[in-house]
N, C-alpha and C positions, 0 to 999 in steps of 0.2 A: 102620614102627612099628605101624600099624593091624593088619597081619596078625599080628605078634608078639603083641600084646595079645589079639586075637581067639582065636588058637590057645591061648594060656595059659588064658584063661577057659573055653573049650570043653573043654580037657583037665580042668579042675576041675569040669565038669558044668553049666556055665552055657549058656543059650541066648543067642546073640550076634547082634545086627543091627549092621552097620557102614554108615556113610554117608561119602561122600567130601567132601561140602560141608555147610556150615551150612544151606543151603536144603533139602537132602534130609533132614537131621536134623529141622528144624522141621516139615516135612510129616509125617514119621513120628511125631513127638511129639504132633502134633495128632490122630492117628488110632489110635495104639497105646498100650497100657499098659506101662510099664516099671518094674521094681523098682529098677534102678540105671542111672544115666546117667554114662558117662565122656565128658568133654568136653575137647577140645584147643582152646586159644585160637586157634591158627594153622590155621584151615581156610579153604579157598578159598570165595569167594562167600558172604558172610555168615558171618563167623568166630564163634568160641565166645562172644565178648562179646555178639554179636547174638542168639545162641541164649539166653543168660541173660536178656537184656532181654525176649525173646519169652516165656520162661517166667514172668517176673515178671508180665507182662500177661495171660497165658492159662492158665497151669498152675503157680502158685507153689508148690504142695505138692511138685512134682517137684524143686524146688531142694533140698529136704531129703534127696534121694536122689542128688544130682549130685556128682560128683568131677571136679575139674579135673586133667587130666594135662598138664603143661606144663613147658617149659624157660624160660619167660618170666622176666624179672628179678623179684625180690621186690617191688620198687616197683610193678610192674604187677599182680602177683598179690594183694598185700595187701588192696586194696579188694574185689576179686572174691571172695576167700576167705571174706569175711564173709557172702556171699550164698549159699554152697553148703555141702554137708556136709563137704567136705574137699578137700585138695590133695595130689596125688602129683607130686613134682618129678622131671623127667627129668634124668639117667638114674636109673632105679629098678631094684630087683631084684624078681623075681617074688613073693617072700614079702611084700614091702611092698605091692605092688599088690593081691594077693589078700586080704591082711589088711584093707586099706581097703575093698574091695568087700564083704567079709563083714561088716564093721562097719556099713556103710551099709545093707546088705540085712537087717540084724538077725539075722545068724546067729551 
């Protein structure tokens, strides 16, 4: 899924960094500036929920540019959705994902 999303965004002209774990994402978020963050809740070693908590404590403005990309049940997503800019439910089509990214990026 990560490769598919990365290829789709690159094809549309975005620069994309990908991380396999929540730990890697947190390290990058602490040192890099990002326009949009796509976050899956189901990541190994410090999942997406941990990344959201980290952002609350260290970079809360990035939550306004964060999109959850998830297949988690609505009951799980409902609380987290209030903390981020939006949610893209899996499975999604490319237009839906690109539209959400453009909206959050202010395009």
